[in-house]
DSSP file (Angstrom, degrees, kcal/mol; ACC not computed):
  #  RESIDUE AA STRUCTURE BP1 BP2  ACC     N-H-->O    O-->H-N    N-H-->O    O-->H-N    TCO  KAPPA ALPHA  PHI   PSI    X-CA   Y-CA   Z-CA
    1    1 A M              0   0    0      0, 0.0     2,-0.1     0, 0.0    46,-0.0   0.000 360.0 360.0 360.0 134.5   -7.7  -15.9   -6.7
    2    2 A K     >  -     0   0    0      1,-0.1     4,-2.7    45,-0.1     5,-0.2  -0.412 360.0 -94.7 -90.6 173.9   -6.4  -16.2  -10.2
    3    3 A L  H  > S+     0   0    0      1,-0.2     4,-2.9     2,-0.2     5,-0.2   0.892 117.1  46.3 -59.1 -58.2   -2.8  -15.5  -11.4
    4    4 A P  H  > S+     0   0    0      0, 0.0     4,-2.6     0, 0.0    -1,-0.2   0.889 117.8  43.6 -55.6 -43.1   -3.0  -11.9  -12.6
    5    5 A T  H  > S+     0   0    0     41,-0.4     4,-2.6     2,-0.2    -2,-0.2   0.921 115.1  49.7 -61.0 -50.5   -4.9  -10.7   -9.5
    6    6 A L  H  X S+     0   0    0     -4,-2.7     4,-2.3     2,-0.2    -1,-0.2   0.911 111.7  48.6 -54.0 -49.4   -2.7  -12.7   -7.3
    7    7 A F  H  X S+     0   0    0     -4,-2.9     4,-2.8     2,-0.2    -2,-0.2   0.972 113.5  44.3 -62.5 -59.0    0.5  -11.3   -8.9
    8    8 A V  H  X S+     0   0    0     -4,-2.6     4,-2.4     1,-0.2    -1,-0.2   0.887 113.6  52.2 -59.4 -38.7   -0.6   -7.6   -8.8
    9    9 A S  H  X S+     0   0    0     -4,-2.6     4,-2.1    -5,-0.2    -1,-0.2   0.901 110.2  48.4 -62.2 -42.1   -1.8   -8.1   -5.2
   10   10 A I  H  X S+     0   0    0     -4,-2.3     4,-2.8     2,-0.2    -2,-0.2   0.939 111.3  49.0 -57.9 -51.5    1.5   -9.6   -4.2
   11   11 A L  H  X S+     0   0    0     -4,-2.8     4,-2.8     1,-0.2    -2,-0.2   0.928 109.5  52.9 -59.0 -43.7    3.5   -6.8   -5.9
   12   12 A I  H  X S+     0   0    0     -4,-2.4     4,-2.0     2,-0.2    -1,-0.2   0.925 110.9  46.8 -59.7 -46.5    1.3   -4.2   -4.1
   13   13 A V  H  X S+     0   0    0     -4,-2.1     4,-1.1     2,-0.2    -1,-0.2   0.922 112.7  49.9 -62.5 -45.6    2.0   -5.8   -0.6
   14   14 A I  H >X S+     0   0    0     -4,-2.8     3,-0.8     1,-0.2     4,-0.6   0.938 109.5  51.2 -57.2 -48.6    5.7   -6.0   -1.4
   15   15 A A  H >< S+     0   0    0     -4,-2.8     3,-0.6     1,-0.3    -1,-0.2   0.829 110.3  47.3 -63.3 -35.2    5.8   -2.4   -2.4
   16   16 A I  H 3< S+     0   0    0     -4,-2.0    -1,-0.3     1,-0.2    -2,-0.2   0.631 107.5  59.1 -81.1 -13.2    4.0   -1.2    0.8
   17   17 A L  H << S+     0   0    0     -4,-1.1    -1,-0.2    -3,-0.8    -2,-0.2   0.528  75.3 110.1 -94.2  -7.0    6.3   -3.3    3.0
   18   18 A I  S << S-     0   0    0     -3,-0.6     5,-0.1    -4,-0.6    61,-0.1  -0.545  80.1-112.2 -67.0 129.9    9.5   -1.6    1.7
   19   19 A P    >   -     0   0    0      0, 0.0     3,-2.0     0, 0.0     4,-0.4  -0.283  22.7-116.3 -66.2 149.6   10.9    0.5    4.7
   20   20 A G  G >  S+     0   0    0     60,-3.2     3,-1.3     1,-0.3    61,-0.2   0.824 113.0  62.0 -55.0 -32.5   10.7    4.3    4.1
   21   21 A S  G 3  S+     0   0    0     59,-0.3    -1,-0.3     1,-0.2    60,-0.1   0.731 101.8  53.1 -65.0 -20.4   14.5    4.6    4.3
   22   22 A K  G <  S+     0   0    0     -3,-2.0    -1,-0.2     2,-0.1    -2,-0.2   0.514  95.2  85.3 -92.0  -8.5   14.7    2.4    1.3
   23   23 A L  S <  S-     0   0    0     -3,-1.3     2,-0.1    -4,-0.4    -3,-0.0  -0.681  79.0-117.8 -97.3 141.4   12.3    4.4   -1.0
   24   24 A P        -     0   0    0      0, 0.0     2,-1.2     0, 0.0    -2,-0.1  -0.424  44.8 -91.7 -71.6 160.9   13.2    7.4   -3.1
   25   25 A D        +     0   0    0      1,-0.2     3,-0.2    -2,-0.1     6,-0.1  -0.619  58.5 157.5 -80.6 105.0   11.5   10.6   -2.1
   26   26 A V        +     0   0    0     -2,-1.2     6,-1.7     1,-0.1     5,-0.4   0.278  46.8  92.8-103.4   8.3    8.3   10.7   -4.2
   27   27 A S    >   +     0   0    0      4,-0.2     3,-1.4     3,-0.1     2,-0.2   0.793  64.4  92.0 -78.5 -22.3    6.2   13.0   -2.1
   28   28 A I  G >  S+     0   0    0      1,-0.3     3,-1.1    -3,-0.2     4,-0.1  -0.516 100.0   7.2 -69.2 132.3    7.3   16.0   -4.1
   29   29 A G  G 3  S-     0   0    0      1,-0.2    -1,-0.3    -2,-0.2    -2,-0.1   0.554 120.1 -80.2  71.9   9.7    5.0   16.8   -6.9
   30   30 A G  G <> S+     0   0    0     -3,-1.4     4,-1.9     1,-0.1     3,-0.3   0.621  87.0 138.4  75.4  12.3    2.5   14.2   -5.9
   31   31 A Y  H <>  +     0   0    0     -3,-1.1     4,-2.3    -5,-0.4    -4,-0.2   0.857  68.8  60.7 -59.4 -33.9    4.3   11.2   -7.4
   32   32 A D  H  > S+     0   0    0     -6,-1.7     4,-2.2     1,-0.2    -1,-0.2   0.929 106.5  45.1 -54.2 -48.6    3.4    9.2   -4.3
   33   33 A K  H  > S+     0   0    0     -3,-0.3     4,-2.5     1,-0.2    -1,-0.2   0.850 111.4  52.5 -69.0 -34.7   -0.3    9.6   -5.0
   34   34 A L  H  X S+     0   0    0     -4,-1.9     4,-2.4     2,-0.2    -1,-0.2   0.864 107.5  53.2 -68.4 -33.4    0.2    8.8   -8.8
   35   35 A I  H  X S+     0   0    0     -4,-2.3     4,-3.0     2,-0.2    -2,-0.2   0.950 109.6  48.4 -59.2 -52.0    2.1    5.6   -7.8
   36   36 A H  H  X S+     0   0    0     -4,-2.2     4,-2.4     1,-0.2     5,-0.3   0.948 111.3  49.7 -57.6 -48.9   -1.0    4.7   -5.6
   37   37 A I  H  X S+     0   0    0     -4,-2.5     4,-2.2     1,-0.2    -1,-0.2   0.919 111.4  49.2 -57.1 -46.9   -3.4    5.4   -8.4
   38   38 A A  H  X S+     0   0    0     -4,-2.4     4,-2.3     2,-0.2    -1,-0.2   0.911 110.4  51.7 -61.9 -47.4   -1.3    3.2  -10.8
   39   39 A M  H  X S+     0   0    0     -4,-3.0     4,-2.1     1,-0.2    -1,-0.2   0.930 116.7  35.9 -58.6 -49.5   -1.2    0.4   -8.4
   40   40 A F  H  X S+     0   0    0     -4,-2.4     4,-1.8     2,-0.2    -1,-0.2   0.766 112.4  58.7 -86.3 -20.8   -4.8    0.2   -7.8
   41   41 A L  H  X S+     0   0    0     -4,-2.2     4,-2.0    -5,-0.3    -1,-0.2   0.910 112.0  42.9 -59.4 -46.5   -5.7    1.0  -11.4
   42   42 A T  H  X S+     0   0    0     -4,-2.3     4,-2.7     2,-0.2    -2,-0.2   0.913 111.1  55.3 -65.8 -42.6   -3.6   -2.2  -12.4
   43   43 A W  H  X S+     0   0    0     -4,-2.1     4,-2.5    -5,-0.2    -1,-0.2   0.917 109.0  47.6 -58.7 -44.9   -5.2   -4.1   -9.5
   44   44 A A  H  X S+     0   0    0     -4,-1.8     4,-2.2     2,-0.2    -1,-0.2   0.929 111.8  49.6 -61.5 -47.7   -8.7   -3.3  -11.0
   45   45 A L  H  X S+     0   0    0     -4,-2.0     4,-2.5     1,-0.2    -2,-0.2   0.902 111.1  49.9 -60.8 -44.3   -7.7   -4.2  -14.5
   46   46 A A  H  X S+     0   0    0     -4,-2.7     4,-2.5     1,-0.2   -41,-0.4   0.901 111.1  48.4 -64.3 -38.1   -6.3   -7.6  -13.2
   47   47 A V  H  X S+     0   0    0     -4,-2.5     4,-2.9    -5,-0.2    -1,-0.2   0.898 113.4  46.1 -70.6 -33.5   -9.4   -8.4  -11.3
   48   48 A R  H  < S+     0   0    0     -4,-2.2    -2,-0.2     2,-0.2    -1,-0.2   0.867 112.6  52.0 -72.3 -32.6  -11.7   -7.6  -14.3
   49   49 A F  H >< S+     0   0    0     -4,-2.5     3,-0.9    -5,-0.2    -2,-0.2   0.977 117.4  39.9 -67.9 -48.7   -9.3   -9.6  -16.6
   50   50 A D  H 3< S+     0   0    0     -4,-2.5    -2,-0.2     1,-0.2    -1,-0.2   0.888 126.3  31.3 -66.8 -44.7   -9.6  -12.6  -14.1
   51   51 A Y  T 3< S+     0   0    0     -4,-2.9     2,-2.0    -5,-0.2    -1,-0.2  -0.282  72.1 157.1-115.3  46.4  -13.3  -12.4  -13.3
   52   52 A D    <   +     0   0    0     -3,-0.9     2,-0.3     4,-0.1    -4,-0.1  -0.505  23.4 147.0 -72.7  80.2  -14.8  -11.0  -16.6
   53   53 A R        -     0   0    0     -2,-2.0    -2,-0.1     2,-0.1    -3,-0.0  -0.720  51.6 -87.1-117.0 162.5  -18.3  -12.2  -16.1
   54   54 A H  S    S+     0   0    0      1,-0.3     2,-0.1    -2,-0.3    -2,-0.0  -0.959 117.0  29.2-113.1 117.8  -21.6  -10.7  -17.2
   55   55 A P  S    S-     0   0    0      0, 0.0     2,-0.4     0, 0.0    -1,-0.3   0.552  91.2-150.4 -86.1 146.2  -22.8   -8.7  -15.3
   56   56 A F        -     0   0    0     -2,-0.1     2,-1.6    -4,-0.1     3,-0.2  -0.646  14.3-130.9 -80.6 133.7  -19.5   -7.6  -13.9
   57   57 A R     >  +     0   0    0     -2,-0.4     4,-2.4     1,-0.2     5,-0.2  -0.586  34.8 169.6 -96.4  82.5  -20.0   -6.5  -10.2
   58   58 A Y  H  > S+     0   0    0     -2,-1.6     4,-3.1     1,-0.2    -1,-0.2   0.922  75.3  51.5 -54.2 -49.1  -18.3   -3.1  -10.2
   59   59 A A  H  > S+     0   0    0      1,-0.2     4,-2.8     2,-0.2    -1,-0.2   0.910 110.8  47.7 -61.9 -44.3  -19.5   -2.1   -6.8
   60   60 A I  H  > S+     0   0    0      2,-0.2     4,-2.5     1,-0.2    -1,-0.2   0.959 114.0  47.5 -60.9 -50.2  -18.3   -5.4   -5.1
   61   61 A V  H  X S+     0   0    0     -4,-2.4     4,-2.4     1,-0.2    -2,-0.2   0.888 112.9  49.4 -57.4 -42.3  -14.8   -5.1   -6.8
   62   62 A F  H  X S+     0   0    0     -4,-3.1     4,-2.6     2,-0.2    -1,-0.2   0.941 112.9  47.4 -62.0 -49.9  -14.6   -1.4   -5.7
   63   63 A L  H  X S+     0   0    0     -4,-2.8     4,-2.0     2,-0.2    -2,-0.2   0.876 112.3  47.8 -59.9 -42.1  -15.5   -2.4   -2.1
   64   64 A I  H  X S+     0   0    0     -4,-2.5     4,-2.1     2,-0.2    -1,-0.2   0.885 112.3  51.7 -66.1 -39.8  -13.0   -5.3   -2.0
   65   65 A G  H  X S+     0   0    0     -4,-2.4     4,-2.9     2,-0.2    -2,-0.2   0.918 107.9  51.0 -65.5 -43.0  -10.4   -2.8   -3.4
   66   66 A I  H  X S+     0   0    0     -4,-2.6     4,-2.5     1,-0.2    -2,-0.2   0.904 111.1  48.7 -57.4 -42.4  -11.1   -0.3   -0.8
   67   67 A L  H  X S+     0   0    0     -4,-2.0     4,-2.0     2,-0.2    -1,-0.2   0.868 111.2  49.3 -62.8 -40.0  -10.7   -3.0    1.9
   68   68 A F  H  X S+     0   0    0     -4,-2.1     4,-2.5     2,-0.2    -2,-0.2   0.902 109.7  52.3 -70.8 -40.1   -7.5   -4.1    0.3
   69   69 A S  H  X S+     0   0    0     -4,-2.9     4,-1.7     2,-0.2    -2,-0.2   0.920 109.2  50.0 -55.9 -44.4   -6.4   -0.5    0.3
   70   70 A A  H  X S+     0   0    0     -4,-2.5     4,-2.5     1,-0.2    -2,-0.2   0.898 108.5  52.7 -56.6 -45.5   -7.2   -0.2    4.0
   71   71 A L  H  X S+     0   0    0     -4,-2.0     4,-2.2     1,-0.2    -1,-0.2   0.882 106.9  50.7 -62.3 -43.7   -5.3   -3.2    4.7
   72   72 A T  H  X S+     0   0    0     -4,-2.5     4,-1.3     2,-0.2    -1,-0.2   0.829 110.1  51.5 -56.4 -38.7   -2.2   -1.9    2.9
   73   73 A E  H  X S+     0   0    0     -4,-1.7     4,-0.6     2,-0.2    -2,-0.2   0.885 111.5  46.6 -73.1 -40.3   -2.4    1.3    5.0
   74   74 A V  H >< S+     0   0    0     -4,-2.5     3,-0.8     1,-0.2     4,-0.4   0.883 108.7  54.6 -70.8 -34.8   -2.6   -0.6    8.2
   75   75 A L  H >< S+     0   0    0     -4,-2.2     3,-1.4     1,-0.2     4,-0.3   0.839 100.0  62.3 -62.1 -33.6    0.2   -2.9    7.3
   76   76 A Q  H >< S+     0   0    0     -4,-1.3     3,-1.2     1,-0.3     6,-0.3   0.749  88.9  69.6 -70.4 -18.5    2.5    0.1    6.7
   77   77 A I  T << S+     0   0    0     -3,-0.8    -1,-0.3    -4,-0.6    -2,-0.2   0.832  96.9  52.5 -59.7 -29.4    2.1    1.1   10.2
   78   78 A L  T <  S+     0   0    0     -3,-1.4     2,-0.4    -4,-0.4    -1,-0.2   0.530  96.6  86.5 -80.0  -9.6    4.2   -1.9   11.1
   79   79 A V  S X  S-     0   0    0     -3,-1.2     3,-1.7    -4,-0.3     2,-0.1  -0.790  87.3-107.2-104.1 136.9    7.0   -0.9    8.7
   80   80 A E  T 3  S+     0   0    0     -2,-0.4   -60,-3.2     1,-0.3   -59,-0.3  -0.349 102.6   9.2 -58.1 126.5    9.9    1.5    9.6
   81   81 A G  T 3  S+     0   0    0      1,-0.3     2,-0.3   -62,-0.2    -1,-0.3   0.513 109.1 101.4  82.5   2.6    9.4    4.9    8.0
   82   82 A R    <   -     0   0    0     -3,-1.7     2,-0.3    -6,-0.3    -1,-0.3  -0.769  46.2-176.1-116.7 164.4    5.9    4.3    6.7
   83   83 A S        -     0   0    0     -2,-0.3     2,-0.1    -3,-0.1    -6,-0.1  -0.992  35.9 -89.9-158.9 159.3    2.6    5.4    8.1
   84   84 A F        -     0   0    0     -2,-0.3     2,-0.4   -10,-0.1   -10,-0.1  -0.497  46.0-173.9 -68.0 137.9   -1.3    5.1    7.5
   85   85 A D    >>  -     0   0    0     -2,-0.1     4,-1.3     1,-0.1     3,-0.6  -0.947  25.5-160.4-145.8 116.8   -2.4    7.9    5.2
   86   86 A L  H 3> S+     0   0    0     -2,-0.4     4,-2.2     1,-0.2     5,-0.1   0.875  96.1  59.3 -62.5 -39.0   -6.0    8.7    4.3
   87   87 A Y  H 3> S+     0   0    0      1,-0.2     4,-1.6     2,-0.2    -1,-0.2   0.778 101.7  53.3 -66.6 -23.0   -4.8   10.5    1.2
   88   88 A D  H <> S+     0   0    0     -3,-0.6     4,-2.4     2,-0.2    -1,-0.2   0.849 107.7  50.3 -72.9 -34.8   -3.2    7.4   -0.1
   89   89 A M  H  X S+     0   0    0     -4,-1.3     4,-2.2     2,-0.2    -2,-0.2   0.844 109.1  52.8 -69.7 -33.6   -6.4    5.5    0.3
   90   90 A A  H  X S+     0   0    0     -4,-2.2     4,-1.8     2,-0.2    -2,-0.2   0.916 109.9  47.7 -63.9 -44.5   -8.1    8.4   -1.6
   91   91 A A  H  X S+     0   0    0     -4,-1.6     4,-2.6     2,-0.2    -2,-0.2   0.884 109.6  53.0 -66.9 -41.4   -5.6    8.0   -4.4
   92   92 A D  H  X S+     0   0    0     -4,-2.4     4,-2.6     2,-0.2    -2,-0.2   0.918 107.9  51.7 -55.5 -43.2   -6.1    4.2   -4.3
   93   93 A A  H  X S+     0   0    0     -4,-2.2     4,-2.3     2,-0.2    -2,-0.2   0.884 107.9  51.3 -56.7 -44.1   -9.9    4.9   -4.7
   94   94 A V  H  X S+     0   0    0     -4,-1.8     4,-2.9     2,-0.2     5,-0.3   0.926 109.7  51.2 -62.5 -44.2   -9.2    7.1   -7.7
   95   95 A G  H  X S+     0   0    0     -4,-2.6     4,-2.8     1,-0.2    -2,-0.2   0.917 109.8  49.5 -57.9 -45.2   -7.1    4.3   -9.2
   96   96 A L  H  X S+     0   0    0     -4,-2.6     4,-3.0     2,-0.2     5,-0.2   0.912 110.8  48.7 -55.9 -47.1   -9.9    1.9   -8.7
   97   97 A I  H  X S+     0   0    0     -4,-2.3     4,-1.9     1,-0.2    -2,-0.2   0.918 115.3  44.3 -62.5 -46.4  -12.5    4.1  -10.2
   98   98 A I  H  X S+     0   0    0     -4,-2.9     4,-2.3     2,-0.2    -2,-0.2   0.928 114.6  48.6 -64.4 -44.2  -10.3    4.8  -13.3
   99   99 A G  H  X S+     0   0    0     -4,-2.8     4,-1.2    -5,-0.3    -2,-0.2   0.930 114.4  44.8 -63.7 -47.1   -9.2    1.1  -13.6
  100  100 A L  H  < S+     0   0    0     -4,-3.0     4,-0.5    -5,-0.2     3,-0.3   0.884 111.5  54.9 -68.0 -35.7  -12.9   -0.2  -13.4
  101  101 A A  H  < S+     0   0    0     -4,-1.9     3,-0.3    -5,-0.2    -2,-0.2   0.884 118.2  33.3 -62.6 -42.8  -14.0    2.6  -15.8
  102  102 A I  H  X S+     0   0    0     -4,-2.3     4,-1.9     1,-0.2    -1,-0.2   0.529  95.2  93.1 -90.8  -5.7  -11.5    1.5  -18.5
  103  103 A S  H  X S+     0   0    0     -4,-1.2     4,-2.4    -3,-0.3     5,-0.3   0.763  74.7  60.9 -70.0 -29.2  -11.5   -2.2  -17.8
  104  104 A G  H  > S+     0   0    0     -4,-0.5     4,-2.4    -3,-0.3    -1,-0.2   0.987 112.2  34.6 -58.5 -59.7  -14.2   -3.2  -20.2
  105  105 A P  H  > S+     0   0    0      0, 0.0     4,-2.3     0, 0.0     5,-0.2   0.898 120.2  52.4 -63.8 -37.9  -12.4   -2.1  -23.4
  106  106 A V  H  X S+     0   0    0     -4,-1.9     4,-2.4     2,-0.2    -2,-0.2   0.928 112.2  43.2 -61.9 -45.4   -8.9   -3.0  -22.0
  107  107 A V  H  X S+     0   0    0     -4,-2.4     4,-3.2    -5,-0.2     5,-0.2   0.931 113.0  53.4 -66.2 -43.9   -9.9   -6.5  -21.0
  108  108 A S  H  X S+     0   0    0     -4,-2.4     4,-1.7    -5,-0.3    -2,-0.2   0.888 110.9  46.1 -59.5 -39.3  -11.7   -7.0  -24.3
  109  109 A W  H  X S+     0   0    0     -4,-2.3     4,-1.9     2,-0.2    -1,-0.2   0.922 113.1  50.6 -63.6 -48.5   -8.5   -5.9  -26.2
  110  110 A A  H  X S+     0   0    0     -4,-2.4     4,-1.4     1,-0.2    -2,-0.2   0.921 110.3  48.8 -60.4 -45.6   -6.4   -8.2  -24.0
  111  111 A H  H  < S+     0   0    0     -4,-3.2     4,-0.5     1,-0.2    -1,-0.2   0.893 110.3  51.3 -56.8 -40.8   -8.7  -11.2  -24.7
  112  112 A N  H >< S+     0   0    0     -4,-1.7     3,-0.9     1,-0.2    -1,-0.2   0.835 106.1  55.8 -70.8 -31.9   -8.6  -10.5  -28.5
  113  113 A L  H 3< S+     0   0    0     -4,-1.9    -1,-0.2     1,-0.2    -2,-0.2   0.878 102.8  56.1 -64.0 -36.7   -4.8  -10.4  -28.3
  114  114 A R  T 3<        0   0    0     -4,-1.4    -1,-0.2     1,-0.3    -2,-0.2   0.596 360.0 360.0 -73.9 -13.6   -4.8  -14.0  -26.7
  115  115 A R    <         0   0    0     -3,-0.9    -1,-0.3    -4,-0.5    -2,-0.2   0.486 360.0 360.0 -89.3 360.0   -6.8  -15.4  -29.6
């Protein structure tokens, strides 16, 4: 695993391991789901940045992302005040889809910045 993917993955795991009592109430207004979308959108961009090969395997990355999402939901069962939530996984899937959809131009732009 390369650095951006590893970094974003670690940040997601840290975020889901924070006890519920330490989190602000973001359930009102759907902010919780927006956070899930943002986390997995960022993860998809990091993976595309690290593994930008032709052809890029969108379906494989999406499936790995869904497995990672499921793992994070299972881990939350072990954390005080957190729970498994299928709607969180749905938001994660939306984030993956958006991230993968925009990843080509975003990663191309990022690579051009590095030159």
